[in-house]
Backbone as CSV, one residue per row, in Angstrom:
resi,resn,N_x,N_y,N_z,CA_x,CA_y,CA_z,C_x,C_y,C_z
1,MET,-12.991,-15.275,63.374,-13.288,-15.891,62.099,-12.757,-15.027,60.948
2,PHE,-13.039,-13.725,61.015,-12.603,-12.797,59.982,-11.085,-12.728,59.926
3,LYS,-10.455,-12.791,61.102,-9.003,-12.707,61.196,-8.356,-13.934,60.551
4,ILE,-8.942,-15.097,60.708,-8.404,-16.335,60.123,-8.486,-16.274,58.593
5,ILE,-9.592,-15.788,58.096,-9.769,-15.671,56.642,-8.754,-14.688,56.068
6,MET,-8.538,-13.579,56.758,-7.581,-12.577,56.289,-6.157,-13.135,56.290
7,GLU,-5.807,-13.947,57.311,-4.474,-14.548,57.361,-4.273,-15.519,56.201
8,LYS,-5.305,-16.311,55.859,-5.212,-17.249,54.736,-5.050,-16.489,53.414
9,ILE,-5.799,-15.411,53.262,-5.693,-14.605,52.040,-4.306,-13.986,51.943
10,LEU,-3.777,-13.525,53.080,-2.441,-12.936,53.096,-1.379,-13.976,52.737
11,ARG,-1.492,-15.201,53.258,-0.540,-16.265,52.935,-0.588,-16.603,51.442
12,ILE,-1.791,-16.699,50.908,-1.944,-17.015,49.478,-1.336,-15.901,48.631
13,ALA,-1.549,-14.664,49.035,-1.002,-13.533,48.285,0.515,-13.532,48.327
14,VAL,1.102,-13.849,49.507,2.560,-13.895,49.628,3.120,-15.029,48.775
15,LEU,2.498,-16.208,48.821,2.958,-17.334,48.008,2.854,-17.007,46.516
16,PHE,1.769,-16.410,46.137,1.577,-16.032,44.732,2.633,-15.024,44.300
17,SER,2.936,-14.063,45.158,3.963,-13.062,44.847,5.332,-13.702,44.689
18,LEU,5.664,-14.657,45.572,6.953,-15.346,45.469,7.048,-16.157,44.176
19,VAL,5.990,-16.876,43.860,5.985,-17.658,42.619,6.141,-16.730,41.420
20,LEU,5.427,-15.642,41.423,5.515,-14.675,40.330,6.909,-14.074,40.247
21,PHE,7.514,-13.786,41.384,8.864,-13.223,41.420,9.876,-14.177,40.797
22,PHE,9.803,-15.464,41.157,10.763,-16.421,40.625,10.495,-16.747,39.161
23,GLN,9.258,-16.652,38.727,8.942,-16.887,37.319,9.477,-15.768,36.435
24,CYS,9.511,-14.566,36.939,9.954,-13.414,36.165,11.456,-13.209,36.231
25,ALA,12.154,-13.993,37.016,13.604,-13.823,37.145,14.259,-14.138,35.811
26,GLY,15.321,-13.421,35.487,16.022,-13.622,34.221,16.770,-14.941,34.209
27,THR,17.060,-15.413,33.004,17.829,-16.639,32.862,19.220,-16.286,32.391
28,SER,20.192,-17.074,32.788,21.571,-16.813,32.370,21.872,-17.656,31.147
29,LYS,22.679,-17.091,30.243,23.036,-17.778,29.011,24.541,-17.924,28.959
30,ALA,24.994,-19.028,28.380,26.428,-19.238,28.201,26.890,-18.410,27.020
31,THR,27.950,-17.671,27.195,28.482,-16.847,26.117,29.909,-17.261,25.833
32,SER,30.376,-16.848,24.694,31.746,-17.196,24.327,32.703,-16.074,24.676
33,GLY,32.349,-15.264,25.654,33.215,-14.166,26.071,34.461,-14.689,26.765
34,SER,35.421,-13.823,26.957,36.698,-14.234,27.544,36.591,-14.468,29.046
35,GLY,35.592,-13.904,29.706,35.517,-14.011,31.156,34.915,-15.312,31.642
36,SER,34.112,-16.016,30.851,33.409,-17.186,31.363,34.233,-18.457,31.283
37,GLY,35.134,-18.562,30.329,35.938,-19.766,30.199,35.198,-20.895,29.507
38,VAL,33.931,-20.697,29.122,33.139,-21.717,28.457,33.151,-21.428,26.962
39,LYS,33.419,-22.451,26.154,33.447,-22.274,24.709,32.114,-22.731,24.134
40,VAL,31.481,-21.854,23.389,30.193,-22.157,22.785,30.410,-22.302,21.288
41,SER,29.877,-23.356,20.722,30.024,-23.598,19.290,28.642,-23.689,18.667
42,ASP,28.470,-23.029,17.529,27.189,-23.057,16.836,27.180,-24.067,15.694
43,ASP,28.149,-24.931,15.625,28.226,-25.914,14.558,27.278,-27.060,14.872
44,LEU,26.215,-27.200,14.096,25.213,-28.237,14.320,25.307,-29.352,13.289
45,SER,26.376,-29.399,12.522,26.499,-30.395,11.455,26.532,-31.825,11.999
46,GLN,26.959,-32.002,13.230,27.010,-33.343,13.806,25.614,-33.873,14.095
47,THR,24.675,-32.998,14.370,23.331,-33.449,14.728,22.388,-33.518,13.535
48,ARG,22.774,-32.943,12.422,21.906,-32.955,11.242,22.057,-34.276,10.495
49,PRO,20.937,-34.795,9.981,21.040,-36.032,9.197,21.619,-35.728,7.812
50,SER,22.303,-36.700,7.241,22.845,-36.525,5.894,22.096,-37.456,4.949
51,TYR,21.865,-36.983,3.746,21.114,-37.735,2.754,21.973,-37.919,1.512
52,GLU,21.853,-39.066,0.901,22.546,-39.323,-0.348,21.528,-39.260,-1.472
53,VAL,21.875,-38.526,-2.508,20.989,-38.382,-3.652,21.492,-39.297,-4.752
54,THR,20.623,-40.183,-5.196,20.990,-41.087,-6.287,20.002,-40.887,-7.421
55,MET,20.537,-40.837,-8.625,19.704,-40.693,-9.814,19.497,-42.072,-10.419
56,PRO,18.274,-42.382,-10.808,18.056,-43.686,-11.444,18.762,-43.726,-12.804
57,SER,19.516,-44.768,-13.027,20.308,-44.868,-14.253,19.563,-45.569,-15.376
58,ASP,18.494,-46.277,-15.058,17.796,-47.027,-16.091,16.749,-46.190,-16.829
59,THR,16.548,-44.939,-16.451,15.583,-44.080,-17.128,16.295,-43.319,-18.237
60,ILE,15.809,-43.469,-19.444,16.386,-42.777,-20.589,15.334,-41.806,-21.111
61,THR,15.727,-40.559,-21.241,14.787,-39.561,-21.747,15.011,-39.375,-23.234
62,THR,13.921,-39.339,-23.956,13.988,-39.100,-25.401,13.268,-37.802,-25.701
63,PRO,13.756,-37.032,-26.643,13.077,-35.781,-26.979,11.715,-36.063,-27.595
64,HIS,10.765,-35.234,-27.233,9.395,-35.379,-27.714,9.224,-34.493,-28.944
65,THR,8.813,-35.059,-30.029,8.632,-34.285,-31.258,7.155,-34.177,-31.574
66,VAL,6.785,-33.022,-32.098,5.402,-32.772,-32.475,5.395,-32.402,-33.946
67,SER,4.530,-33.043,-34.674,4.428,-32.702,-36.098,3.302,-31.692,-36.278
68,VAL,3.577,-30.665,-37.068,2.612,-29.603,-37.304,2.258,-29.603,-38.778
69,ASP,0.963,-29.634,-39.029,0.484,-29.569,-40.409,0.134,-28.115,-40.719
70,PRO,0.872,-27.453,-41.607,0.604,-26.040,-41.879,-0.738,-25.794,-42.558
71,ASN,-1.323,-26.805,-43.155,-2.611,-26.634,-43.845,-3.797,-26.787,-42.905
72,LYS,-3.558,-27.303,-41.710,-4.645,-27.531,-40.758,-5.042,-26.214,-40.096
73,GLU,-6.344,-26.001,-39.929,-6.850,-24.765,-39.322,-6.696,-24.832,-37.802
74,VAL,-6.306,-23.723,-37.199,-6.123,-23.658,-35.757,-7.498,-23.627,-35.102
75,SER,-7.701,-24.481,-34.072,-9.033,-24.590,-33.475,-9.248,-23.641,-32.298
76,ASN,-8.204,-23.211,-31.617,-8.351,-22.370,-30.427,-7.917,-20.932,-30.673
77,ASP,-8.065,-20.438,-31.871,-7.646,-19.078,-32.210,-8.661,-18.080,-31.651
78,VAL,-8.203,-17.115,-30.837,-9.083,-16.117,-30.225,-8.764,-14.711,-30.714
79,THR,-7.968,-14.602,-31.756,-7.546,-13.293,-32.246,-8.737,-12.434,-32.648
80,ALA,-9.705,-13.008,-33.337,-10.865,-12.239,-33.795,-11.674,-11.712,-32.605
81,GLU,-11.847,-12.517,-31.574,-12.596,-12.086,-30.390,-11.867,-10.963,-29.659
82,VAL,-10.561,-11.092,-29.518,-9.773,-10.062,-28.841,-9.816,-8.764,-29.632
83,ASN,-9.679,-8.858,-30.946,-9.728,-7.656,-31.780,-11.072,-6.953,-31.676
84,SER,-12.169,-7.713,-31.661,-13.489,-7.079,-31.555,-13.671,-6.421,-30.186
85,THR,-13.152,-7.035,-29.134,-13.233,-6.437,-27.797,-12.423,-5.151,-27.734
86,LEU,-11.224,-5.162,-28.300,-10.393,-3.955,-28.319,-11.049,-2.838,-29.125
87,GLU,-11.693,-3.182,-30.232,-12.386,-2.170,-31.034,-13.551,-1.557,-30.264
88,SER,-14.293,-2.378,-29.510,-15.417,-1.837,-28.738,-14.914,-0.923,-27.620
89,ILE,-13.791,-1.270,-27.007,-13.212,-0.405,-25.969,-12.761,0.912,-26.581
90,THR,-12.144,0.860,-27.750,-11.703,2.074,-28.439,-12.891,2.957,-28.793
91,ASP,-13.984,2.350,-29.270,-15.185,3.124,-29.614,-15.769,3.807,-28.387
92,GLU,-15.821,3.102,-27.258,-16.351,3.691,-26.026,-15.469,4.836,-25.545
93,THR,-14.165,4.680,-25.690,-13.243,5.737,-25.276,-13.415,6.978,-26.136
94,LYS,-13.635,6.785,-27.423,-13.834,7.928,-28.321,-15.132,8.662,-28.000
95,LYS,-16.157,7.943,-27.555,-17.439,8.565,-27.216,-17.342,9.389,-25.936
96,SER,-16.455,8.999,-25.031,-16.341,9.668,-23.740,-15.746,11.060,-23.903
97,GLU,-16.314,12.026,-23.195,-15.823,13.398,-23.244,-14.936,13.723,-22.045
98,TYR,-14.875,12.828,-21.080,-14.124,13.085,-19.852,-13.171,11.936,-19.560
99,ILE,-12.140,12.270,-18.793,-11.191,11.267,-18.317,-10.968,11.519,-16.823
100,ASN,-10.741,10.463,-16.070,-10.514,10.614,-14.630,-9.129,11.196,-14.378
101,GLY,-9.078,12.178,-13.494,-7.817,12.823,-13.154,-7.880,13.402,-11.757
102,PHE,-7.062,14.433,-11.508,-6.973,15.042,-10.183,-6.855,16.552,-10.309
103,THR,-7.272,17.250,-9.261,-7.113,18.687,-9.158,-6.817,19.027,-7.701
104,VAL,-6.396,20.267,-7.467,-6.128,20.710,-6.101,-7.284,21.604,-5.670
105,GLN,-7.937,21.226,-4.585,-9.062,21.995,-4.048,-8.551,22.842,-2.892
106,VAL,-8.788,24.160,-2.982,-8.311,25.048,-1.920,-9.448,25.565,-1.047
107,TYR,-10.698,25.440,-1.519,-11.824,25.889,-0.699,-13.060,25.091,-1.079
108,SER,-13.868,24.766,-0.088,-15.175,24.166,-0.291,-16.071,24.653,0.838
109,GLY,-17.072,25.444,0.477,-17.979,25.980,1.489,-19.151,26.695,0.844
110,ARG,-20.040,27.250,1.666,-21.261,27.882,1.165,-21.119,29.378,0.920
111,ASP,-19.990,29.956,1.272,-19.798,31.402,1.157,-19.123,31.742,-0.175
112,ARG,-19.889,32.414,-1.061,-19.371,32.758,-2.386,-18.257,33.800,-2.292
113,GLU,-18.412,34.766,-1.404,-17.399,35.810,-1.260,-16.074,35.225,-0.769
114,LYS,-16.154,34.293,0.144,-14.938,33.657,0.644,-14.272,32.834,-0.464
115,ALA,-15.085,32.205,-1.317,-14.542,31.440,-2.445,-13.809,32.366,-3.407
116,ASN,-14.398,33.528,-3.700,-13.745,34.482,-4.600,-12.473,35.054,-3.971
117,LYS,-12.492,35.275,-2.662,-11.288,35.753,-1.972,-10.181,34.699,-2.054
118,MET,-10.556,33.438,-1.878,-9.582,32.346,-1.962,-9.022,32.240,-3.379
119,LYS,-9.858,32.511,-4.372,-9.401,32.504,-5.767,-8.312,33.562,-5.963
120,GLY,-8.523,34.747,-5.388,-7.515,35.805,-5.458,-6.236,35.425,-4.734
121,ASP,-6.365,34.741,-3.596,-5.184,34.291,-2.857,-4.357,33.301,-3.681
122,VAL,-5.056,32.459,-4.453,-4.351,31.492,-5.296,-3.588,32.217,-6.397
123,TYR,-4.210,33.243,-6.999,-3.516,34.036,-8.026,-2.222,34.631,-7.465
124,ASN,-2.259,35.069,-6.215,-1.075,35.663,-5.595,-0.038,34.616,-5.177
125,SER,-0.480,33.396,-4.905,0.419,32.355,-4.389,1.223,31.661,-5.482
126,VAL,0.557,31.261,-6.557,1.237,30.497,-7.614,0.990,31.152,-8.962
127,LYS,1.970,31.057,-9.805,1.862,31.607,-11.155,1.711,30.453,-12.144
128,GLY,1.003,30.714,-13.222,0.861,29.713,-14.272,-0.367,28.835,-14.139
129,TYR,-1.162,29.018,-13.105,-2.376,28.230,-12.920,-3.560,29.176,-12.780
130,THR,-4.690,28.786,-13.367,-5.898,29.591,-13.284,-6.897,28.887,-12.370
131,PRO,-7.174,29.447,-11.201,-8.162,28.827,-10.312,-9.577,29.041,-10.842
132,LYS,-10.448,28.078,-10.572,-11.845,28.159,-11.004,-12.745,28.049,-9.779
133,VAL,-13.789,28.890,-9.755,-14.818,28.773,-8.728,-15.965,28.000,-9.355
134,ILE,-16.314,26.887,-8.736,-17.377,26.024,-9.248,-18.456,25.919,-8.183
135,PHE,-19.718,26.014,-8.617,-20.830,25.833,-7.688,-21.314,24.400,-7.819
136,ASP,-21.002,23.593,-6.823,-21.444,22.205,-6.752,-22.436,22.152,-5.602
137,GLU,-23.710,22.287,-5.941,-24.779,22.517,-4.971,-24.636,21.638,-3.739
138,PRO,-24.638,22.166,-2.554,-24.853,23.540,-2.104,-23.553,24.292,-1.838
139,ASN,-22.405,23.802,-2.323,-21.114,24.391,-1.972,-20.438,25.063,-3.159
140,PHE,-19.659,26.081,-2.842,-18.749,26.679,-3.808,-17.388,26.024,-3.590
141,LYS,-16.727,25.673,-4.693,-15.411,25.050,-4.601,-14.440,25.842,-5.450
142,VAL,-13.225,25.994,-4.935,-12.155,26.633,-5.695,-11.160,25.535,-6.051
143,LEU,-11.026,25.283,-7.369,-10.165,24.224,-7.875,-9.037,24.830,-8.697
144,VAL,-7.857,24.239,-8.583,-6.682,24.743,-9.296,-6.015,23.584,-10.029
145,GLY,-5.820,23.729,-11.337,-5.078,22.762,-12.141,-5.866,21.508,-12.450
146,GLU,-5.444,20.839,-13.515,-6.002,19.549,-13.907,-4.831,18.626,-14.226
147,PHE,-4.800,17.468,-13.572,-3.671,16.557,-13.704,-4.179,15.152,-13.975
148,TYR,-3.451,14.442,-14.835,-3.823,13.063,-15.146,-3.357,12.099,-14.058
149,GLU,-2.267,12.419,-13.395,-1.713,11.572,-12.339,-1.652,12.353,-11.027
150,LYS,-1.870,11.658,-9.926,-1.853,12.301,-8.610,-0.470,12.849,-8.275
151,LEU,0.558,12.158,-8.736,1.926,12.587,-8.473,2.203,13.960,-9.082
152,GLU,1.604,14.242,-10.247,1.786,15.543,-10.886,1.185,16.659,-10.035
153,ALA,0.090,16.373,-9.351,-0.610,17.380,-8.553,0.108,17.691,-7.242
154,HIS,0.988,16.817,-6.792,1.668,17.029,-5.506,2.535,18.284,-5.498
155,GLU,3.163,18.610,-6.620,4.022,19.800,-6.666,3.200,21.069,-6.437
156,LEU,2.065,21.172,-7.119,1.196,22.338,-6.936,0.634,22.375,-5.520
157,GLU,0.248,21.228,-5.002,-0.291,21.174,-3.638,0.746,21.681,-2.632
158,ALA,1.996,21.285,-2.811,3.059,21.719,-1.897,3.259,23.229,-1.972
159,GLN,3.193,23.812,-3.175,3.329,25.265,-3.325,2.169,25.987,-2.644
160,LEU,0.956,25.469,-2.836,-0.226,26.122,-2.271,-0.281,25.995,-0.752
161,LYS,0.190,24.883,-0.204,0.117,24.672,1.250,0.959,25.671,2.029
162,LYS,1.936,26.300,1.370,2.740,27.313,2.055,1.882,28.503,2.465
163,SER,0.927,28.882,1.618,0.074,30.033,1.932,-1.364,29.633,2.254
164,ILE,-1.808,28.480,1.744,-3.182,28.012,1.980,-3.099,26.585,2.520
165,PRO,-3.082,26.411,3.837,-2.873,25.074,4.407,-4.022,24.096,4.171
166,THR,-5.181,24.577,3.703,-6.321,23.683,3.489,-6.305,23.034,2.111
167,ALA,-5.299,23.294,1.291,-5.239,22.738,-0.064,-5.075,21.222,-0.008
168,ILE,-5.920,20.525,-0.794,-5.851,19.063,-0.860,-6.041,18.612,-2.306
169,ILE,-5.539,17.430,-2.608,-5.723,16.836,-3.932,-7.010,16.020,-3.906
170,VAL,-7.867,16.253,-4.912,-9.139,15.542,-4.986,-9.300,14.946,-6.387
171,PRO,-10.062,13.852,-6.515,-10.352,13.303,-7.844,-11.193,14.297,-8.641
172,HIS,-10.980,14.302,-9.955,-11.661,15.279,-10.801,-11.788,14.699,-12.202
173,ARG,-12.912,14.962,-12.855,-13.098,14.519,-14.237,-12.619,15.630,-15.159
174,ILE,-11.657,15.302,-16.002,-11.057,16.280,-16.907,-11.716,16.151,-18.273
175,LYS,-12.163,17.278,-18.819,-12.803,17.280,-20.134,-11.738,17.114,-21.211
176,ILE,-11.983,16.168,-22.128,-11.065,15.933,-23.234,-11.340,16.976,-24.300
177,LYS,-10.284,17.652,-24.750,-10.454,18.736,-25.720,-10.342,18.238,-27.123
């Protein structure tokens, strides 16, 4: 009984393998190479339908004229509303002491001595920038430079990464002077 079942399973497996083999076989394509002797043409204009475009001749277009009365008051004027909105935005901007920008962070951790050592390493690595050690509870951070655009900070980051591979650009609020 077991032997008969195994033979049936084996036959099914062989048939399945053959079907799979023939399904995966590649297909041949006609090419326009010199060896086949068959000419292949990609011109499909004979099978495409053609359409004739006709314009109606009985339609006459006339220019549309609009009369404007210069003494009439404009009903949809929004200039006053836009001006008041712009003034309120300007007032809010003047009140703000900070602007969003970017800085390069070279250290963030709980060790103050390591932060000060990293500050010294920055002094030795790049000239023209003053690193700052900031205590942002519970971490000390060493930040270098203040930039309005992230692209501006990339140059400093590239210089610092040569000696300090942990340097990254982070968002930072810049105080307006």
